[in-house]
N, C-alpha and C positions, 0 to 999 in steps of 0.2 A: 266592601266585602271584608268580613272578619274571619281570620284564619284561627282555627283552634289547634292547640298544641297536641301532638299525638302522645305526649308524655303525661301520664296521670300523676298529679301531685298528691302525695299522701301526707296528711298532717299528723305528726306525732306529738302528743301533748307532753308537757314537761315531766309529768309523773312517769310515763312510760320510758321516756328518754333517760331519766335519772335511774330507774330500775335497771335498764339495760347496762348502763355504765357501771353501776354498783356490782352487777353480776360479773362483768368482765374483770373489774378490778379485784374482786374477791376470789376469782378463780385463778389467781396467780399471773395474770397478764398485765399487771400494772407497769411493768418495766420490760417491754419486749426486747429492748437492746441487750439487757442483761441475760435474758433467756437465750438469745442468739449467741452471745459470747460464751455462755456456759455450754451450749451445744457444740460450739466450735472447739472449745477446750477438751470436752469429753471425747469428741471424735478424734482429735489430734493425739490424745493419750492412748486411746484404743489402737489407732493405727501404728503408733510408735511401738507399742508393746507387741503387736502382731508381727510387725516387720523385723523385730529383734530375732524372732525365731526363723526367719526366712533369709538365709545368707544371700539369695539372689536379689533381694531388694536393697536399694541404697537408702540410707537414713540421712544423707547429707542435708537435703532440704529441710527435713524435720528438725534436725539438730540446729541448723541455722536459725529456725524460727524459735525453738525453745531456748537457745542459749544466746540469742541476740540481746543487746542492751537497749534496743530501740524502744523509746517511750513516745515517739511522735506518731507512729502509725496507729490508726484507730483500732485495728485488729492485730496489733503486734502482741506478742506474748506478755510483755511487761504491762501494756495497757489493759489487756484482758484481765490479768491478775489484779491490777489496781482497781478496776471497776467492780470486780467480784469480791474484793476484799481478801484475796488469797496471797500467800507468801510465795513469790516466784522462786526464791532461793531454796525453799523447802521442797517444792515440786522438782526443781532441778536436781536436788540431792537424791530424790527417789529415782529420777531418770538415770542418774549415774549408777545407782545400785542395780537397776534393771540391766544396764549395760554390762556391769561386772558379772552379774549372775548369768547372763546370756553367753558372755565370753568364757566363763568358767565351765559352763555346761557344754559348750562347743569343744573346748580343750579336753574335757573328761570323756567325751563320746568318741574321740579319735583313737 
């Protein structure tokens, strides 16, 4: 007695397969790890800036991530910047400027 598989096998010829991967690659998805790291960095920067305006939010964890010199962690700030070709020190300089501006704004509004 011969059993047939309930899974239908579909053959994709090499031409279709090549066109699919060319489409994926040319639509900016050739390096999904970099896309993920960029999304992580953008989200972290947005949250940092947003929390600067909210005195009830603590930025301790965010500051630890941004200002840590950890290069071993895959998603550490230093690693993310290295993979994306960004200058971590320049970004930190801007974060410090945001901190000063938020502090000055809070002092002036009192």
